[in-house]
C-alpha positions in Angstrom: 25.9 0.1 -27.4 25.5 -3.3 -25.9 22.6 -4.1 -23.6 24.0 -3.8 -20.0 24.2 -6.9 -17.8 23.6 -6.2 -14.1 25.1 -8.0 -11.1 23.5 -11.4 -10.7 21.9 -11.3 -14.1 24.6 -13.4 -15.8 23.7 -16.6 -13.9 20.0 -16.0 -14.7 20.8 -15.6 -18.4 22.7 -18.9 -18.4 19.7 -20.6 -16.8 17.4 -19.2 -19.5 19.8 -20.2 -22.3 19.9 -23.8 -20.9 16.1 -23.9 -20.7 15.7 -22.6 -24.2 18.2 -25.3 -25.5 16.2 -28.0 -23.8 12.8 -26.9 -25.3 14.4 -26.4 -28.7 15.8 -29.9 -28.5 12.3 -31.4 -27.7 10.7 -29.5 -30.6 13.5 -30.5 -33.0 13.5 -34.1 -31.8 9.8 -34.4 -32.4 10.2 -33.0 -36.0 13.1 -35.5 -36.6 10.9 -38.3 -35.3 8.2 -37.4 -37.9 10.9 -37.4 -40.6 12.1 -40.8 -39.4 8.6 -42.3 -39.4 8.0 -41.0 -42.9 11.2 -42.5 -44.2 10.6 -45.8 -42.5 7.1 -46.1 -44.0 8.6 -45.5 -47.5 10.7 -48.7 -47.0 7.7 -50.9 -46.5 7.2 -52.8 -49.9 3.4 -53.2 -49.7 2.1 -50.8 -47.1 -1.2 -51.6 -45.5 -3.8 -49.3 -44.1 -2.0 -48.7 -40.8 1.3 -47.9 -42.5 -0.3 -45.5 -45.0 -2.1 -43.8 -42.0 1.2 -43.4 -40.2 2.9 -42.1 -43.4 0.2 -39.5 -43.9 0.4 -38.4 -40.3 4.2 -38.2 -40.4 4.2 -36.3 -43.7 1.7 -33.7 -42.4 3.6 -33.5 -39.1 6.8 -32.7 -41.0 5.0 -29.9 -43.0 3.5 -28.4 -39.8 6.7 -28.7 -37.8 8.8 -27.1 -40.6 6.2 -24.3 -41.1 6.2 -23.4 -37.4 10.0 -23.7 -37.2 10.3 -21.2 -40.1 7.8 -18.8 -38.4 9.5 -18.9 -35.0 13.0 -18.6 -36.4 12.0 -15.8 -38.7 11.1 -13.6 -35.7 14.7 -13.5 -34.5 16.9 -14.3 -37.5 16.9 -15.4 -41.2 16.1 -19.2 -41.4 19.3 -21.0 -42.6 20.8 -17.6 -43.2 18.8 -17.2 -46.4 17.8 -13.6 -47.5 14.1 -14.4 -47.5 11.8 -11.3 -47.3 10.0 -10.5 -44.1 12.4 -12.6 -41.9 14.6 -11.4 -39.0 11.6 -9.3 -37.9 12.8 -8.2 -34.5 16.4 -7.2 -35.5 15.1 -5.3 -38.5 12.4 -3.5 -36.6 14.3 -2.9 -33.3 14.0 0.9 -33.5 10.3 0.7 -34.4 9.7 -1.7 -31.5 11.5 0.8 -29.2 9.3 3.7 -30.3 6.2 1.5 -29.9 7.3 0.4 -26.4 7.9 4.0 -25.4 4.6 5.2 -26.8 2.8 2.2 -25.1 4.3 3.1 -21.7 3.5 6.8 -22.2 -0.2 6.2 -23.1 -1.1 3.2 -20.9 1.2 3.4 -17.9 1.6 7.1 -17.3 -1.9 8.3 -18.0 -3.0 10.7 -15.2 -6.3 9.0 -14.6 -4.7 5.6 -14.5 -2.0 6.7 -12.0 -4.5 8.4 -9.8 -6.8 5.4 -9.7 -4.0 3.0 -9.0 -2.7 5.2 -6.1 -6.2 5.5 -4.6 -6.9 1.8 -4.8 -3.5 0.8 -3.4 -3.7 3.1 -0.3 0.1 3.7 -0.3 -0.1 5.6 3.0 -1.3 2.4 4.7 1.3 0.3 3.0 4.0 2.8 4.1 2.7 2.5 7.6 3.0 -1.3 7.6 6.4 -1.1 6.0 7.8 1.4 8.6 6.4 -0.6 11.5 8.9 -3.3 10.8 12.0 -2.6 13.0 14.5 -3.5 10.3 12.9 -1.0 7.8 12.5 1.9 10.3 16.1 1.4 11.4 17.3 1.4 7.8 15.6 4.7 7.2 17.0 6.1 10.4 20.5 5.0 9.6 20.4 6.7 6.2 19.1 10.0 7.7 21.7 10.0 10.4 24.4 9.2 7.9 23.4 12.2 5.7 23.1 14.8 8.5 26.8 15.9 8.6 27.0 16.1 4.8 23.7 18.0 4.5 24.4 20.5 7.2 27.9 21.0 6.0 26.9 21.6 2.3 24.3 24.3 3.0 25.3 27.9 2.4 26.0 29.5 5.8 24.8 33.0 4.9 21.7 31.9 3.1 20.6 29.5 5.8 21.1 32.0 8.6 19.1 34.6 6.6 16.4 31.9 6.0 16.1 31.2 9.8 16.0 34.9 10.6 13.4 35.8 8.0 11.2 32.7 8.6 11.2 32.9 12.4 10.8 36.7 12.3 7.9 36.4 9.9 6.2 33.7 12.0 6.7 35.6 15.3 5.4 38.9 13.7 2.1 37.2 12.8 1.6 35.6 16.3 -1.1 37.4 18.3 0.4 37.3 21.8 -2.5 38.8 23.7 -5.0 35.9 23.4 -2.2 33.5 24.1 -1.1 35.3 27.2 -4.7 35.9 28.3 -5.6 32.2 28.0 -2.4 31.2 29.8 -3.1 33.5 32.7 -6.7 32.5 32.9 -5.7 28.8 33.1 -3.2 29.6 35.9 -5.8 31.6 37.8 -8.6 29.0 37.5 -6.2 26.3 38.7 -4.7 28.4 41.5 -1.3 28.0 40.0 -0.8 31.8 39.9 -0.8 31.8 43.8 1.6 28.9 43.8 3.9 30.9 41.5 3.7 33.8 43.9 4.5 31.6 46.9 7.4 30.2 45.0 8.6 33.8 44.4 8.3 34.6 48.1 10.4 31.5 49.0 13.0 32.6 46.5 13.1 36.1 47.9 13.5 34.8 51.5 16.4 32.6 50.3 18.1 35.5 48.5 17.7 37.7 51.6 19.2 35.1 53.9 22.1 34.3 51.6 23.0 37.9 51.1 23.0 39.4 54.6 26.6 40.5 54.4 26.0 42.2 51.1 23.2 44.2 52.7 25.4 45.1 55.6 28.1 46.4 53.2 25.5 48.4 51.2 24.1 50.1 54.3 27.6 51.0 55.5 28.6 52.4 52.1 25.5 54.6 52.0 25.7 55.7 55.7 27.3 59.0 56.8 30.9 58.7 57.9 30.1 59.9 61.4 27.5 57.1 62.0 29.1 54.3 64.0 29.4 50.9 62.4 27.3 49.3 65.1 24.4 51.6 64.2 24.8 50.7 60.6 24.6 47.0 61.5 21.5 47.6 63.6 19.9 49.4 60.7 20.8 46.6 58.3 19.5 44.0 60.7 16.3 45.9 61.0 15.9 46.1 57.3 16.5 42.4 57.0 14.1 41.6 59.8 11.4 43.8 58.4 11.8 42.2 55.0 11.6 38.7 56.5 8.5 39.6 58.5 6.8 41.0 55.4 7.7 37.9 53.4 6.4 35.7 56.1 3.1 37.6 56.2 2.8 37.3 52.5 2.7 33.5 52.8 -0.7 33.9 54.4 -3.3 33.5 51.6 -5.6 36.0 53.4 -3.1 38.8 53.5 -4.4 42.0 51.8 -1.4 42.0 49.4 -2.4 38.5 48.2 -5.9 39.7 47.6 -4.6 42.7 45.7 -2.5 40.2 43.6 -5.7 38.3 42.9 -7.5 41.4 41.7 -4.5 42.6 39.7 -4.3 39.2 37.9 -8.0 39.3 37.0 -7.6 42.9 35.8 -4.6 42.0 33.7 -6.5 39.1 32.1 -9.4 41.4 31.2 -7.1 43.9 29.7 -5.3 41.2 27.6 -8.6 40.0 26.3 -10.4 43.3 25.6 -8.1 46.4 25.8 -7.3 47.7 22.3 -4.8 50.2 23.6 -3.1 47.5 25.6 -3.0 45.4 22.4 -1.4 48.2 20.4 1.2 48.7 23.1 2.1 45.0 23.1 2.3 44.9 19.3 4.5 48.0 19.2 6.8 46.4 21.8 6.9 43.2 19.8 7.7 45.0 16.6 10.6 47.0 18.2 11.9 43.8 19.8 11.8 41.9 16.5 13.5 44.8 14.7 16.3 45.0 17.2 19.8 43.9 16.1 20.0 41.6 19.2 16.9 39.7 18.2 18.0 39.5 14.6 21.3 38.0 15.7 19.4 35.6 18.1 17.2 34.4 15.3 20.2 33.8 13.0 22.0 31.9 15.7 19.2 29.4 15.9 20.8 27.7 12.8 24.2 27.5 14.5 22.6 25.8 17.5 20.6 23.4 15.4 23.6 22.5 13.2 25.9 22.0 16.1 23.3 19.8 17.8 22.8 17.7 14.6 26.5 17.2 14.0 27.2 16.3 17.7 24.3 13.8 17.7 25.3 12.3 14.3 29.0 11.9 15.2 29.1 11.4 19.0 26.0 9.5 19.7 24.9 8.1 16.4 23.6 4.8 17.7 21.3 6.5 20.3 20.1 8.9 17.6 19.4 6.0 15.2 17.4 4.2 17.9 15.5 7.3 18.9 14.7 8.2 15.3 13.8 4.6 14.5 11.4 4.5 17.4 9.9 7.8 16.3 9.3 6.5 12.8 7.6 3.4 14.1 5.4 5.4 16.4 4.5 7.7 13.5 3.7 4.7 11.4 1.4 3.3 14.1 -0.4 6.6 14.4 -0.8 6.8 10.6 -2.3 3.3 10.6 -5.0 4.3 13.0 -5.8 7.7 11.4 -7.8 7.3 8.2 -8.0 11.0 7.7 -4.2 11.3 7.8 -4.0 8.4 5.3 -6.3 10.2 3.0 -4.4 13.4 3.2 -1.1 11.7 2.6 -2.5 9.7 -0.4 -3.8 12.9 -1.9 -0.4 14.5 -1.4 1.3 11.6 -3.1 -1.1 11.7 -6.0 -0.3 15.4 -6.4 3.4 14.8 -6.3 3.2 12.0 -8.9 1.0 14.2 -11.1 3.5 17.1 -10.7 6.7 15.2 -11.3 5.8 12.2 -13.6 2.8 13.1 -15.7 4.2 16.3 -17.2 7.3 14.4 -18.4 5.5 11.2 -19.7 6.3 12.2 -23.3 10.0 12.6 -22.4 9.9 9.2 -20.6 8.5 7.5 -23.7 11.2 9.1 -25.9 13.8 8.0 -23.3 12.6 4.4 -23.5 12.7 4.5 -27.3 16.2 5.9 -27.4 17.5 3.4 -24.9 16.1 0.5 -26.9 17.4 2.0 -30.1 20.9 2.3 -28.6 21.1 -1.4 -27.7 23.0 -3.9 -29.8 20.7 -5.6 -32.3 21.9 -9.1 -31.8 21.8 -8.9 -28.0 18.3 -7.5 -28.0 17.1 -10.3 -30.3 18.8 -12.9 -28.0 17.2 -11.4 -24.9 13.7 -11.4 -26.3 14.2 -15.0 -27.5 15.3 -16.0 -24.0 12.2 -14.5 -22.5 9.6 -15.9 -25.0 11.6 -18.6 -26.9 10.5 -21.5 -24.6 6.9 -20.8 -25.3 7.6 -20.5 -29.0 9.2 -24.0 -29.0 5.8 -25.3 -27.7 4.3 -23.7 -30.9 6.7 -25.8 -32.9 5.8 -28.9 -30.9 2.1 -28.2 -31.3 2.6 -27.5 -35.0 4.1 -31.0 -35.5 1.4 -32.8 -33.5 -1.5 -30.8 -35.0 -0.1 -31.4 -38.5 0.2 -35.1 -37.8 -3.4 -35.3 -36.5 -4.6 -33.3 -39.5 -2.8 -35.6 -41.9 -4.3 -38.7 -40.3 -7.7 -37.1 -40.4 -7.5 -36.2 -44.0 -6.2 -39.7 -44.9 -9.2 -41.3 -43.1 -11.6 -38.9 -44.8 -10.3 -39.8 -48.2 -10.5 -43.5 -47.5 -14.1 -43.1 -46.3 -15.2 -40.9 -49.2 -13.2 -42.4 -52.1 
């Protein structure tokens, strides 16, 4: 197949061709100048020392220029189209060059030690941090993530994802030791006095419920009263109940009330049981196991995916700009945190090194074979032209140097023979 030409490469190739033509013209022009000087010196009837020196230099320059022209041309094609052995080296050895290139990349670019050393010296985590802190870059990543959300969530298998959420969350919850968490939480509340604040808040809520439901209390008392008790008596009983409850709640607002002291002792006792009682622990674990095994909890865990998917789709379609801005800001904040945390950089760098070792190094032989096969499939003439465009300008300087060095050598030899003989 022909070598592919990518977008924007055509203009670059034309520029390289023009540059190669210029350098080739300079080298050829210098060789023709040597030929012209040699011919002109032959026309001089009685050449003197200077003419003979110029002739010797021109003659040697022609030889040097032609030799280097032949060598340079033989790399890419047959000189003058003649079937001379060992010419057209690159076209004839394209497949071998491809195999050598693949083997070279495999041995010297994909070696595990080399990749690891390069990653460690380059600190890719720090570079990633600097790259993400640029607003344009973080926004680009955020836009790509938001754009993929509907497609990703829609392509997932419903049953498998729901089962994954159920099993994952259930497994995590089953391993959580609730007692230490509850004990620490209650101790923090007690030490800060917030447990009393919560009790006071509960008292306020009870008083509000009592005041807002007086008519309901009246109706309940009347329904449970005997038929022969007058309604006025029922009302008095209901009002007495309400008044007594209000009085009790008002007394409970006093921090020195005995019930408040009992609540303080009960809280301390509960904390101690949470932290040390083995029977209490077993009871809580059994309750947790029954709760997790219940059909209602299983359905609730599965529905977590439904809620998450709906949230992601609504955010991605209805408020995508706000989601992009929020995600972009989060990425920049994460990048700043990573920049300041050397331990996190080290962990991320190790993880990247492991990923490269896992996904690239095991396939380095296949990568080398792939490179060789791609080169072998390219059109011979095109490959030869591309290589000449890349190195041809420097090779034309070899032709120029060959002409000049040959001329200098010819002049030197002429002077040496004149001095010696």
